[in-house]
N, C-alpha and C positions, 0 to 999 in steps of 0.2 A: 076373424078371419072366412071370407065365402069361401063356401063348398067349391066354390069352382076355381079359387086361386090354389085352395089346398089339392084340388086335382092336380093342375099344373106342376106345382112343387113336386107333387110325389112324383108325374111324370119325366119332370127335370131331373131326380136324383136316380130314377130307375136307370136314364138314358145314360146316364154318366157311370154309374155303378156298372151296365152291360158293357160302356167300352172298355171300363178299368180291367175288369175279367178277360175279355177278350186280348186284349193287350199281354195280361200276365200270360193266357195261355200259349199266345203266339211267343211270346219271348221262351217259355219253356221248350216249347216243340222246336223251337231255335235250337237253344243249347242242347234238347237231346241230340239231333239231324248234326251237330258240331261234333260232339261227344261220340255217335257211334261212325260218324264220317274220320274221326282220329283214332278209335279204334281197328277201323279197319286199314289205314296207314302203318298201324303199329302192329297190326299183323303181317305185313309185308315179310317173305322170306329173304334172308340173305342168299346171295350166289352160293352153292356149294363146292363150286370149282375157284379155285386159287390162280386166277387169270393173272394177278401181280406176278407169281413166281414163275408161270408158265411166259410171259410175254418177257420177263428178265432171260429167261433162257434162249425164246426167240420170239422178235416182236412180229413174226407173222402168223403168230396165234391169235385167232379171233373167235373161236367158239370150241365146241367140245360137243361130240356126241356118244350118247350111250344107247345100246340095245338093251333090255332086259333081258335077262336066262340065256343070254351069250358071254362072252370075253370082248366084247365091244365096247371099251370105254378109254375114250382116246381125244387127245385134243386136234381140234381142226385149223389147219395153215393155208394161206393161201400168197403167193409170189407173185406183185404187180409185174406185169411185164415179161413174166417166163412162166406162163400157164400149167407145164406140166413136170416145173423145177421137182417138187416132192414126190413124184414118182421114182424118182431116185437119188432122191436126199432124204435125211433123217431130221428129225425135229433140231437137231445138233448140227445140222449142214454139212454132216459126213456122206461123200458121195459114193454111190454105188448102188447097183441094181435093184436090189432089196436090203433092208422092209419097206423103205422110205418112209414117209409118212399119209396120216389121214389128211386129203387136202381139197380145195376146190378151185376150178381152174380162174382167170380172170374174167371172165364170161358172168360169171355170178356177182351182184353186189354182196354185201358181206353182211346186209342187212335181212335176209331170209323174204325179201319181198319178190322177188322173181316167179315166175308160172311155176318154174322147176328148177329145184338148187341141188345140184349133182356133186354127191362127194364120193369121192374114189380112195381105195383100199386094196393093197395087195392080196392076192389070195395064200397066205403063208401054211407050209406045209406044218410048222410048230401051233399052228389054231390061233396066230397073234394078227394085228391087224384086221382086216375083213373078213379070214376064214371062214369066220363061224355064221356067217350069213347064209350058209349053205343048211344049215340048221333048217332053215326056211321050206327046204326043197322036200321035208318030211310033210305031209298033208296033216300028220295030227297035230304039230309043232303050228303050222301055219294056221290051223283053223280056230287056234285060241283066240282068244282077244288080244292083240298084239299090237302095241306102240313103239315108238322109239323115243330120245328126247333130244334138243338140240339147246345147249345152253352159251347164251354172250353173258356177258359182264352186267348186262340189263335185264336180259330176259329167259324166259324157259320156253321153248317152242317144243308141242305135243303134237307127232305126228302117228295118227293110226294106220296100221297096214294094211292096203287093200291088194297087194299084186306082189308077187315074187315068182321070177321068169329068167331061163336063160333066153339072150337076146343075140342076135348079129353084134359085132363089133362097130358098128357106125357110130360117130360121133354124136350123140341125142340130140345135144345144142345146136346142133349145127340142123341135123336131120327133122327137127319139128321146129325148128327156127324163134329157139327159147332166146336167142339175142333180140329178137325184135317181136315179144310178145307170146309167140309160139302157140302150138296146138295141142293143151292139154287132154282132151277129147280124144281126138287121134291117139295119142299115143296109151291112152288108157285101154282103149278098144284093140289096139294093138297088144297091150299086154294081155288082156282080155282072152286074145286067140292063140297064146302063146306059154300060159303057166298057170299056177294057181293063182285065184282070182275070187274076191267075197263078192258073191253077187248081191246085186242090190244096190251097190256102191254108185252111186250119182257125182261123176265127176262133170262140173261144169268148167268153160273158159277161163272164171277168175279164181277157180279153186287151187291155193297155194299146192305144190307138191314138192317134195323133197326125195333123191332119189338115191339109192346107196348103192356102189356100183363096184363090183370085183370081177376076176380073171374065172376059167374056168380051166379044165384040162384038153380044152379044145382051144387052139390059140386063134380059132375066127370066130369063137362063141364069149361073151358075157352074160355074168351073173348080178342082177337086179332085184331089189327090195325098194318098194316102194310106199311110201303114206303120203297123206293129205291131212292138211294142218285143222287139228281140232280145237286149238286153245295157245293162247299166250299170257304166260305168267309174268308180271314184271316184279322184278326184285327191289330189294331194298337198299339203295346207292348209297344212302346215308355213311 
């Protein structure tokens, strides 16, 4: 066999071997990626809230709110066609002025994609409902790195608190046009001028806010704690 033919044969074998090795590497990497993806999916947490039980109690339950280091840990309800129904009805549909339930008006969608989702709750003397929101009036409490959580059957929403303020009793959704896009920038600017506010917070027009809204001792005033959305975690719904 000539030297030229031998070189050609060796070159062909080398190319074939290189292709085979590349194929093996790609296959291994693909299997590794698939394994890592499967591990990520396996690590998804289950929702810690028993929505099946809550919705059996009342099908208007669609979310759950939790504010660490307060007594606030309640289901959130919404009555379609009757925006403030749960201001004077309990989760069991018992009618009366208080305690009502934690609720949103039907101006807000239930998927927390609105510019500002507003949760309402009474300021109860026994510390229940949204009474302990007033802990944020203490600058020492407010200035810690505070967050609150909203749970739905599919997601966990984390909001970082940036403002806590006593405001007028104006209807916020109407006042700031939140039914048609709204003005989060102006809302945030007004909050900055009226209470505790985390300096350096950059609220943009497309920032998703959640406002926790309750009463004060003054019938013409309300107290709000406001957070901006920082994270959405998917739950394992299988």
